KOLKOLDO-495562 format. One record per atom (N, C-alpha, C, O): residue in one letter; x, y, z. Coordinates in pm, whole numbers, plus 50000, padded with zeros to 5 digits. Example, Ala and Ser with C-alpha at 12.3 -4.5 7.8 and 13.67 -1.06 7.14 Angstrom:
2
A513194943150780
A512304955050780
A513204967050780
A514244966850846
S512854977550708
S513674989450714
S512905000350787
S513415011450804
# end
This chain:
383
M554696844038606
M554576849238457
M554446835538382
M555236826038387
N553166836738303
N553136823138174
N554146827938091
N555096834938127
S553876823237960
S554826823137839
S554456836437785
S555286842637719
L553376841037806
L552896856337778
L553096864537842
L552566875437821
D554066862337958
D554496875038048
D553066878538118
D553096889838167
L551776871638137
L550796876138221
L550846865738352
L551246854138359
P550326874038446
P550786863338586
P549376857338639
P548746859938741
K549056847138522
K547976835638543
K548656824038533
K549876824538519
A548036812738538
A548156797838460
A547286801638320
A546316809138307
P548106792838214
P547426794338063
P546426790738080
P545696798138014
H545606780638148
H544136781138148
H543146789438196
H541946788138170
E543806801038291
E543286806738332
E543146823838250
E542616834138289
T543976820038107
T544066832738050
T543436831837926
T543696823737837
R542666839737926
R541526842737764
R542646848937696
R543286857437758
V543066845037546
V543556849637429
V542596847937313
V542056837737270
V542516861537270
V542276864237146
V543246861837043
V544316867937051
V543046853536941
V543956854636842
V543216859136681
V542326852236630
A543726870436623
A543156875336505
A543736861736383
A544906858736359
M543056858436351
M542856847536258
M542616852836099
M541516855836054
S543446853036051
S543546857735886
S543086848535788
S542666851935677
G543176835035835
G543126824235749
G544506819935681
G544536811135595
G545726827135726
G546826822535700
G547736812735768
G547356810435883
V549096804535724
V549626798335791
V549956805835905
V549816798236001
D550346817535944
D551026824436063
D549866824036182
D550006817836287
S548986829936154
S547836833736273
S547656816336308
S547826811336419
S547276809336190
S546886796236253
S547686791436351
S547306788336463
V548816790836309
V549906784136412
V550096789136542
V550556782336634
V549696803236554
V549626809136686
V548306805436760
V548216806936882
A547526801636704
A546416800336775
A546476783636806
A545796778536895
G547216777736737
G547436762036766
G548516764136867
G548126762636983
L549476766536855
L550516770136974
L550066775637127
L550586772837236
L549126782837103
L548306785837275
L547586777637311
L547336777137431
K546996768037219
K545906759337263
K546556750037311
K546236744637416
R547746746137229
R548676732737306
R549486736137437
R549946726837502
E549666748937476
E549886754637587
E548686755137702
E548846757137822
G547706753137645
G546526753137736
G545836766637734
G544606765837746
Y546236776337725
Y545556787637694
Y544016787837640
Y543556778737571
D543206800337685
D541716798337672
D541626804037582
D541286815637608
V541796801537448
V541796806937306
V540436808237224
V539556799737228
V540376819037156
V539316823337088
V539626831136960
V540236841836955
G539096823936852
G539826827936701
G538556839436665
G537336839636678
V539446847236619
V538226860836530
V538836863336393
V540016866536380
T538146861936310
T538456867236164
T537656879736117
T536436881236116
L538676888736077
L538006899636000
L537596897635860
L538366895435767
Q535896898935850
Q535836901535682
Q536196915235654
Q535516924535699
L537196917235584
L537436934335515
L537116939035404
L536916951135393
Y537006930235294
Y536756935635164
Y536196919735080
Y536386907935112
D535536925134977
D535216913334888
D534996922234752
D533996928734722
H536106920734686
H536416925534561
H536596917834449
H537456920434366
G535746907334439
G535856898734301
G536916890834326
G537096883234422
A537856893634200
A539486886134192
A540196888234295
A541026879134302
A540326896834394
A540986895434494
A540536888234596
A541286889334693
T539386879634617
T539256870534692
T539496857334651
T539266848134729
H539806855834567
H540076841834480
H541576840734443
H542016830134398
R542406852234464
R543926851534431
R544526848334515
R544146852334625
K545826838934508
K546956835534584
K547466845234697
K547846856234653
G547546843834802
G548156858634868
G547066866334911
G547366876934966
A545616862934898
A544926872134950
A544706872335091
A545436864235148
C543956878835168
C543386873735319
C542366884535336
C542136893935259
C541796881635447
C540526885935516
C539246886535427
C538376895235427
A539316876535359
A537846873635253
A537536861835177
A538556855135192
G536896856335119
G536696848635076
G537146833635122
G536646827935219
Q538116828035041
Q538596813535058
Q539346816635234
Q539326807735319
D539766826535254
D540546826535366
D539966824735478
D540426818535574
I538446832335467
I537776830035596
I537476815535623
I537386810335734
H537346810235514
H536906794035568
H538176787535562
H538116775435578
D539576793435538
D540376785435603
D540456789335750
D540426780735837
A540546800335773
A540366805135948
A539226795536028
A539316791036142
R538376794135954
R537096788136022
R537736770036042
R537706763536146
A538116766635943
A538286749835944
A539696750436056
A539666741436140
A540686758136062
A541576757336099
A541226758936258
A541926752536336
A540036768336315
A539816768436435
A538926753436495
A538996748736608
A538256749136397
A537466738836393
A538456728436424
A538366722736533
H539556724636325
H540506712636400
H541176717836514
H541526709636598
L541516733136539
L541986731736687
L540936731136783
L541256734036899
G539916728636764
G538626732836878
G538646739336932
G538716736737053
I538596752136888
I538606764936953
I537116772836922
I536576768836818
P536536781236981
P535496786936902
P535976796536855
P536956802036906
H535206802136714
H535576810936601
H534836821536574
H533756815836567
Y534586833736551
Y533526840336541
Y534426853236380
Y535476859636378
V533516851736293
V533616860336192
V532876874836198
V531696876236231
L533676884236165
L532756895536198
L532966907536036
L533936910735969
D531816910236032
D531516919135907
D532276932935914
D531596940435983
Y533546940035865
Y534186950835917
Y534266956635776
Y535096965735775
E533696954535657
E533826958835547
E533596973835524
E534146981535445
D532726975535607
D532356991635566
D533457000935654
D533997010735601
R533716997035787
R534577003235837
R536197001535793
R536997010335826
F536546991535728
F537796988235653
F537686996135499
F538727000535451
R536436997835426
R536437009435327
R536857024735364
R537627032635311
D535907025535493
D536367041035496
D537717043235537
D538407052135487
A538257032935652
A539457038435680
A540827032435597
A541987035335626
V540557026435524
V541777020435487
V541597025335306
V542217034435251
I540737017835251
I540437017035125
I540377033635060
I541217038534984
D539277039635108
D539167053835055
D540317060335091
D540787067335001
R541347060135262
R542607068935243
R543367066235156
R544047075735118
F543647050535077
F544557046935011
F544437054834877
F545437060034828
A543197055734815
A542997061934706
A542827079734717
A542677086534615
E542857084034818
E542647096434843
E544397101634824
E544777111934769
S545087093034876
S546767094034923
S547297094634768
S548117103334740
Y546857086034671
Y547257079634542
Y546897094234461
Y547777100834407
L545897097034462
L545097111534426
L546197123534446
L546667130134353
A546517125034583
A547377134634611
A548797133534585
A549627141834623
G549037123534522
G550827124734450
G551727115934546
G552947116834540
E551027106434644
E551567100634735
E551727085734712
E551137081134614
T552597076034803
T552457063734770
T552087060134889
T552937060534979
P550977056634913
P550657051735088
P550777034535095
P550767026235004
I550877032935236
I550977020635283
I549867017635375
I549917020335495
P548657010935305
P547487004935353
P547446995335457
P546496992635531
C548736989935452
C548826980135589
C549096984735687
C548886977135781
V549666998635724
V550067005835845
V548667008435887
V548287004635998
E547797015535793
E546537021035834
E545947010735900
E545587010436017
C545857000935803
C544746984435857
C545106983636003
C544236985936087
N546316980736039
N547066977936179
N546446989336285
N545766986136383
R546727000536257
R546597010536332
R544907011636352
R544447011136465
S544127012936247
S543047015736283
S541667004936295
S540557005736349
I542286996036226
I541296982736238
I541656969736351
I540886964836433
K542906966436328
K543086955736389
K543476958036542
K543036951536636
F544286967436547
F545016974236704
F544266984336765
F544686991336857
R542726985636696
R542086996836758
R540826986036762
R540626979136862
D540156985536663
D538836976936660
D538756964736756
D538176961636860
L539736958836659
L539806944536712
L540196940436862
L539746932036940
L541186949636868
L541606949037022
L540556954537099
L540536949437211
G539616963637081
G538676964837177
G537556955037184
G536736955837275
L537476942237054
L536526934937060
L537116927537199
L536466925037300
A538456924937177
A538946915237256
A538676916637397
A538426907537476
R538776932037425
R538356933737598
R537156931237598
R536936922237679
D535916935837530
D534646929337522
D534476915937526
D533306912937550
L535276905837511
L535226892937550
L536116889837669
L536556878437685
D536386898937746
D537206898637877
D538456887737860
D538666878637941
A539336890637727
A540546883637684
A541316892937773
A541026904237812
D542496884437799
D543706891037892
D544596897137775
D545186907537806
A544776892137641
A545426896737556
A544806896437404
A543726890637392
L545306901537305
L545366900337148
L546636893637112
L547736898137145
A546436879137021
A547806876936976
A547486874136819
A546406870736773
T548856876736738
T548406879536588
T549596873236575
T550316868936665
G549776872836450
G550886858936339
G551506870436298
G551436870036175
H552136881436333
H552906891336320
H554586886636332
H554916879036422
Y555486891236244
Y556836886336274
Y557446898536330
Y558286904936268
V557026901636443
V557766913136527
V557926907236689
V557116899036731
A558916911836763
A559156909636875
A558616919637000
A558846931436974
S558086918037104
S557756926437232
S557856918137333
S557456906637352
R558616928037416
R559306924837547
R559246937037643
R559356949137624
P558996927437785
P558436940137883
P559906945437922
P560946938737921
L559756959237959
L560446970338003
L561026969438152
L560796959938226
P561486975838172
P562056972538350
P561286985538430
P561026986038550
E561006996238323
E559947007138405
E558687001438370
E557787009738378
G558346990538335
G556906988738309
G556506991338134
G557006998038043
G555556983938146
G555006987537937
G555886978037881
G556516970437955
R556016977537755
R556376966537641
R556796973637537
R556026982437497
A558056971737468
A558656977237380
A558746964537245
A558816952237247
L558716973737144
L558876964337004
L559996965436953
L560726975236947
Y560156954236913
Y561726950736853
Y561636942536714
Y560706934636697
R562676944636610
R562716937136509
R562746917536540
R563156910736634
A562126914436413
A561906898336423
A563326889536427
A564306893536364
L563356877836501
L564446870136456
L564516866136325
L565596861936283
D563826866436273
D564026861236130
D563826873536030
D562686877836010
P565016879735961
P565306892935903
P564326891435777
P563736901735743
A564136881535716
A563466880335609
A562046881135618
A561436881735511
R561266881335746
R560176878835745
R559776890835891
R558726889335954
D560726901235923
D560656910936026
D559426919135949
D559686922535833
Q558176922435999
Q557106929335987
Q556956945036065
Q555936951936069
S558376948236125
S558156958836269
S558026974536167
S557636985236216
Y558426972836028
Y558206985435962
Y556686989335936
Y556247000435905
F556026978235956
F554226978235931
F553796982936061
F552936991736053
L554096980036164
L553706981036299
L554276992736377
L554286992936500
Y554687001136312
Y555377013636408
Y554507018736429
Y554907024636529
A553367022236415
A552367029836457
A551547026636611
A550917034836677
T551757014336638
T551247007636731
T551697015036882
T552777018136932
T550467015736920
T550807028837103
T551407018537167
T551397006737130
P552127024637300
P552167020237401
P551427009137481
P551776998137524
E549707019737485
E548747011937575
E548546997637454
E548216986837503
Q548716998337338
Q548226986337235
Q549316974637246
Q549236962437249
L550286983037251
L551376971237323
L551526959637413
L551886947837410
A550876972037526
A550946962437665
A549906954537675
A549676949837786
Y548966950637552
Y547816943837560
Y548086933537451
Y547666922037457
L548866938737343
L549236927537199
L550476915937255
L551206919337348
R550586905037202
R551436896237221
R551666889737055
R550766886736976
F552826888937038
F553436882036886
F554176871436915
F555356872936947
P553466856336909
P554356847836986
P555096841436854
P555366829436865
L555466847736727
L556166843836617
L557466851736608
L558436847736545
G557436862436670
G558516870136662
G560046862236693
G560926866536619
E560346855136756
E561296845636814
E561296832836703
E562266825536725
L560666829336618
L560636821336551
L560926822636366
L560236830436300
P561866815036307
P561866815536171
P560666814236095
P559546813836145
K560896813535987
K559326811935890
K559406798635858
K558256795035831
D560186789435848
D560576774135835
D560166767735957
D559656756535947
E560276771436039
E559856764136187
E558416769336184
E557506762936236
T558286777236142
T556396780936176
T555886771336067
T555096763036112
R556136770335932
R555636760935848
R555786745435913
R554976736735881
A556796743235999
A556926731236034
A556016727836155
A555636716236174
L555716737036228
L554776737836341
L553266736536267
L552436729336322
A552956742836156
A551806740136118
A551436725636073
A550376719936099
R552666719735988
R552376705335986
R552226695336091
R551446685836092
E553436700036216
E552996690636318
E551476691936374
E550806682236410
L551066704836377
L549516706136422
L548726701336345
L547646699336401
G548736698736246
G547986692936137
G546956697136078
G545906691836042
L547576711936071
L546686722735994
L546796718335804
L547666715535721
A545576719735810
A545566717235630
A546026727835521
A546076726435399
I546356738635601
I546846750735537
I548686754235545
I549346764135510
A549076740435609
A550696742535632
A551046748735490
A551766758535508
E550826746835371
E551936750135266
E551096761035220
E551536764835111
K550086767835256
K549536778935170
K550496790135144
K551526791435209
P550186797035058
P551126808535010
P551126822035130
P550086822335195
D551936830535156
D552076839335237
D551426849535145
D551526850935024
S550656856935247
S549616869835236
S550386882335142
S551586883035163
Q550056888335080
Q550516899035016
Q550516914435084
Q549466917435140
D551476923435085
D551146934435145
D549766942635151
D549086945635249
I549586945235028
I548236947834978
I547446939734937
I547426936734818
C546366932535052
C545546923235030
C544226927534929
C543596919434861
F544036937634933
F542766942134858
F543056947434702
F542176952234630
V544256945834670
V544576948734515
V544936935734455
V545936928934479
P543626932634347
P543766926034248
P545056925534144
P545176934234057
Q545936915534157
Q546996912334048
Q547986926234070
Q548666931833984
G547856929234198
G548956942434241
G548886955734148
G549806963934144
R547486957034063
R547446970833997
R546356977934084
R545146976634099
Y547506987334144
Y546866997134240
Y546137005734148
Y545077008834203
S546237011034032
S545277020333987
S544007014233923
S543177021333866
D543887000533937
D542476995433851
D541616999334013
D540407001234018
V542316999934109
V541216999234221
V540847014134248
V539777017234301
I541937024834203
I541967036234252
I540957039134136
I540177047834174
A540737035534026
A539837040333906
A538747034733963
A537907043233992
R538457023933989
R537017019934067
R536177029834125
R535027033634101
L537257033634227
L536627040934364
L536697053134316
L535927060334381
R537247059034234
R537257073134212
R537527073934014
R538577076333954
P536177070933960
P536137071233840
P536797082433753
P537207079833640
D536877094333804
D537227104933743
D538587107433768
D539087117933730
A539357097333839
A540787100733892
A541967101733783
A542907109433803
A541907093433661
A542627090133556
A542847105533475
A542537107133357
R543327114133545
R543497129333488
R544657132033373
R545667137633417
P544647129233252
P545897131333178
P546527144733199
P545977155333227
G547837141733179
G548647154933186
G550217154033145
G550527142833104
E551137162333146
E552637161333081
E553407155433164
E553377156533287
V554037149833107
V555307144333156
V556937154833128
V557617154633025
V557177161833235
V558407171133200
V559527166233276
V559507156833355
D560657174533242
D562067171733303
D561897181833381
D560917189233378
L563177183133482
L563227192433560
L563587204233544
L563997210033645
D563557211033430
D563547225233370
D562417230633312
D562307241733260
G561217218433331
G560037220933284
G559477217333129
G558347218633080
R560637212433075
R560437207132925
R559547194232909
R559687183032959
V558597199232823
V557657186432794
V558047176232728
V558517178432616
L557997165732764
L558607153132722
L557577141232647
L557567133032556
G556857146132742
G555677135432680
G554007135632774
G553727142832870
R553397128632727
R552187131732769
R551787117532882
R552407107132861
H550727117833003
H550447104933050
H549037104733046
H548437113932990
E548407094933099
E547017092633163
E546307091033296
E545297085733342
G547417098833337
G546907100733520
G547937100133615
G548657090733580
I548387105433723
I549377100833785
I549127088933896
I549987085133975
I548177085133888
I547817074233943
I548617059833946
I548717051134033
H549177061233803
H549697053333720
H551167053233755
H551867044933696
Y551807062433857
Y553207063733864
Y553437065934017
Y552697070534105
T554807060534018
T555307063534206
T556577067234161
T557117063634056
V557187077734287
V558427080534273
V559587068434262
V559397057534316
G560647071034196
G561347061434175
G561367051334034
G562237044033987
Q560157054233998
Q560057046133868
Q560527048933758
Q560577060333712
R560937038733704
R561777040433536
R561027032833433
R560897036433316
R560467020533494
R559447012633381
R558697022133354
R558747032433421
G557717020433235
G556407024933186
G556517037033132
G555417040833090
L557467045633113
L557417061333079
L557497062732972
L557357074432936
K557737053032869
K557787055432732
K558027067932679
K557267075132615
L559377070132719
L559867082132693
L561237081032583
L562277075632620
A561127085732473
A562647079832436
A563687094432389
A563797102132294
V564277092232512
V565317104132491
V566607102832513
V567397112232524
G566927088532524
G568427084232480
G569377085832640
G570597085332657
E568427087632728
E569017081532870
E567817077032958
E566637080132940
P568277069933047
P567267063233167
P566837078233248
P567517087933283
L565637075533258
L564997086233363
L564087079333457
L563877067233450
Y563607086733540
Y562937082633673
Y561837091233727
Y561827103133696
V561097087333788
V559887097333822
V560797105833975
V561397100434069
V560607117433952
V561407123834064
V560507127034181
V560677125534303
R559217133334089
R557997136634210
R557017136234116
R557317136233997
L555597135834163
L554137142134137
L553607153534179
L553767157734294
E552777160934068
E552617171334090
E550877172334071
E550357175133963
P550137169534191
P548817168334158
P548217178334096
P547547176833993
D548417189534156
D547317202234134
D547577204933991
D546557208233930
S548827204233908
S548917205833773
S548977193333718
S549377193033601
A548647181333779
A548847167933690
A549937166433603
A549787162033489
R551227170233656
R552497164833582
R553577155833668
R553837156933788
V554077147333578
V554977139833617
V556227145033580
V556547147133463
V557077147533696
V558537149733671
V559457142033689
V559667135533791
V560257142233559
V561287130133570
V562727136133545
V562897147333496
G563657128633579
G565007131433586
G565957120033616
G565537108933649
P567447123333603
P568227112733629
P568127106433757
P567407112033839
R568687096333790
R568917089833883
R569167096234023
R568497094634126
S570347104434002
S570677113234087
S570007122334169
S570147126234285
A569017125534048
A567897134334106
A566957128834226
A566267136234296
L567027117434238
L566497110034344
L567007109434481
L566357104834574
A568127113834491
A568877114234602
A568167124034734
A568187136134714
T567847121434805
T567567124234959
T568377125035085
T568757114435135
S568667136135139
S569167137835253
S568447140335357
S568737134335460
R567317149835358
R566637152235455
R565137149435426
R564627151535316
I564397143635552
I562927138535527
I562047144835642
I562367141735756
R561057152535626
R560347156135719
R558877148535739
R558027147135651
L558777144035877
L557517136435896
L556167140735936
L555957152235975
S555327132535927
S554127135635989
S553577125936066
S554177115236075
D552267128136140
D551557120536202
D552527108136284
D552347095936284
V553577116236350
V554777108636432
V554067098836523
V552987102436570
N554697083536560
N553937078336663
N555567076536780
N556507070736724
W555707079236864
W556657075836922
W556727063437046
W555807061637126
L557527058537044
L557877043637129
L559137045137196
L559567034237232
G559817053937223
G560987056737246
G560937058237398
G559927064137435
S561947053537518
S561507059437684
S561737070737689
S561287075437794
Q562337079737614
Q562437096037650
Q561207101637570
Q560547095737483
A561087111237608
A559887118037539
A560447127037416
A561537132537402
L559467126537345
L559997132037180
L560427143737170
L561167146337076
E560087153137259
E560847167837277
E562317163537319
E563227171737304
A562457156637347
A563947154937410
A564807145237296
A565827139237330
V564317144637171
V565037138637079
V565867143436953
V566287137636854
D565927156036996
D566747169236871
D568057163836922
D568507163937036
G568747157636771
G570057152636804
G570147140536809
G571207134936782
L569137134736840
L569347116236860
L570067113036749
L569857117936638
T570937104436774
T571517094836686
T570447078636654
T570237070136741
V569977077936530
V569237066436522
V569547057036380
V570517058836307
A568777049536364
A568667041236218
A567397044636160
A566517044236246
V567057047336070
V565607045435974
V565637038735882
V566617037835809
R564517032435864
R564217024735716
R563047032635629
R561917033135676
V563287037535524
V562277044035466
V561537035735338
V560597039935272
R562097025135325
R560757016235269
R561086998735327
R562176994735370
S560026991835314
S559766979835377
S561226969935342
S561806962235418
T561516973235206
T562526963535142
T564256966435189
T565286959635183
R563936980335237
R565516983735274
R566196981035413
R565456982035511
E567046978935427
E567686976135578
E567796992035638
E568077001235562
P567546994235774
P567947003535814
P568877013435833
P569797007535890
R569177024835820
R570377032535790
R570587041635897
R569627045035966
P571967046735922
P572257056136023
P571277072135991
P571137075535873
A570757079536085
A570197088336069
A569987096036159
A569527088736247
T570027111036217
T569767117336298
T568517126236320
T568327136136250
L567617122336424
L566537131136445
L566767144436487
L567737145036563
S566097157936460
S566147168836489
S564597173336471
S563817169736383
L564337183436594
L562707189636604
L562817203036545
L563587210936599
R562067206936427
R562217221236344
R560687221436341
R559937213336287
D560267236936439
D558847240836458
D557967230036482
D557047227236406
G558297222536612
G557647210936620
G557677199636573
G557347190336647
S558017197436452
S557987185136365
S559467178336356
S560557184136355
V559217165336351
V560377157136348
V560687156636180
V559877154536090
T562147159136168
T562837159536064
T564057145736069
T564617142336173
V564237140835970
V565157128435947
V566317133935877
V566077137835763
E567707135335926
E568887137935868
E569507125035817
E569907116135893
L569547124435700
L570517108735676
L571757111335644
L572207120735578
A572437100035709
A573897098835724
A574557096735544
A575617101435502
T573767090335483
T573907089335355
T572557087635253
T571557080935279
P572777094735145
P571407097935081
P570767086635037
P571447076835005
E569477086335030
E568537075934959
E567937077434862
E567487088934866
D567577071634751
D567117073234650
D565857068834660
D565717058934732
G564477075234586
G563357070634597
G562697070434669
G561737062734661
V562897080234791
V562187082134903
V560807089834884
V560717101534848
S559927082934908
S558327091034834
S557477095434979
S557527091135094
P556697106234910
P555707112235022
P554487101835000
P553957097834896
G554167098235163
G552887085735174
G553707075035248
G553277069735349
Q554747072535202
Q555327064035266
Q555917061235433
Q555757071535497
A556287054535483
A556467051835663
A558047054835631
A558697049935538
C558507064135730
C559887064635782
C559907055435913
C559357061036008
V560317044735937
V560287037736081
V561607041836145
V562577044636075
I561647042036257
I562917047536367
I563227039436427
I562337034636497
Y564457033836436
Y564887021836549
Y566007029436624
Y566407040936605
A566387020736710
A567427026336800
A568857026636749
A569677035536772
D569047013136661
D570277014936557
D569927006036439
D568787004036397
E571287000136383
E571526989336296
E571006974736352
E570316967536280
D571246972136443
D571176959636519
D570076950536426
D569016956236401
P570226939736384
P569126932136345
P568146929636455
P567106924036421
R568266932136553
R567086928336672
R566536942136745
R565766942236841
A567096954136676
A567086967036730
A565426969836774
A564476966136705
R565346976736895
R564146984236911
R563426993636838
R563997004336815
V562306991836796
V561547002136747
V561297013436789
V560337012636866
L561737026236774
L561437036536849
L559927045036795
L559207051536869
G559777043236684
G558427046136633
G558587049836480
G559267043036403
G557807063136437
G558087063836296
G557007073836267
G556387077836366
G556637079136139
G555737086536092
G555447083335941
G555837072735890
T554897090935885
T554367091235736
T555437102435671
T555577113535721
I556047098735573
I556857109435501
I555997120235412
I555417118835305
A556117130135487
A555367143635445
A556127150835354
A555557156935263
R557507151135370
R558067161835261
R559657155535244
R560237149735336
V560137157335131
V561447150435095
V562127160035053
V561537164234953
D563427168335081
D564297177035015
D565397167934960
D566197161735031
A565347167634826
A566267160634734
A567377171034744
A567217183234755
L568847162534736
L569807169234716
L570197179634589
L571097188034595
S569347177234476
S569507184634378
S567677189134336
S567127187534227
A567057195534472
A565967196234436
A565787213034395
A566357222034457
R564677215634248
R564507224034220
R563257225634152
R563187215834077
P562167233034137
P561217230034098
P561047233033912
P561437241533832
A560307221633907
A560277223533743
A559367234733707
A558297236433766
Q559737241833618
Q559397256733566
Q558307251933455
Q558367241433392
A557557259233446
A556497260333366
A556887261533233
A557397272333204
A556737250233116
A557017254632988
A556667266132915
A557057267632799
# end
């Protein structure tokens, strides 16, 4: 076996590297080239939204494509740029806007990995007769004794991207490789300098690459000009506390920007798109003990139908550590019972399931948060 767990000598092994124009994927290409693999770089042009193509931390557009091309030329590998703008708009950006309009808080990075990078790009790699598709994600992949591969948290906890990759299927995992999963970020940058890459000090990409200045509402307003529907801000009892200019400006758990003078801190508890209402309440109203999932992707060794009562750890936000929980099956759907209530759990976000709380735990799968049962749940009554 070579370093990619493939039964060939490196020079007989073709690897397509997804090159975004950033440090991480460029280092992956450089490391594999240095080991003697037959490396082909591929960059997807995903969007071109003006300011987003020029800001620091963008990817897959503008300067980043130039950087990927320059890195490939420096490394002496063939490089191709493919225009996937239409596909990305349909599969990722439009779904992102629709989810926000439905009062959810979506994660487009998950959909991009699921629908573009690990499906379309993987298919392209196969068309190029590649033995594997490698990316610069910080996540680990290891072979299982019974065959196939499993996904694990990365060595560098500050860079671990397993939360965004839970939707990877077993079939995709068998073909994918993540060479940076066992490296800390500072070592990756050191390798970039060692390889002579001009982008060694380039800033890291942001989670949502196509959103200029991080203002989600600007993108949604451009895509759906009629989206900003004004409505009422109400408390848990339905009392009107103020007005808003559209639920697209709010997310569950938000405190800043409510512009309410009520004498106590209030948070967005939920969004009601049908009535265009923003429901607010005290922080205690955000506590959640039960989460119901949709679109579950299961990566565990046992069948999903056998997980009822399984003790696991779950992560409900990318910035939070996994917490103890129990899985249950109700009417064919997966429900997560949290051992300790979590605040600010929002529909549309991902709930990623791990075998335990270990820093290198195996990823068992995950799903989209479809419903949140708060401890103090009660409907806001009509005023």
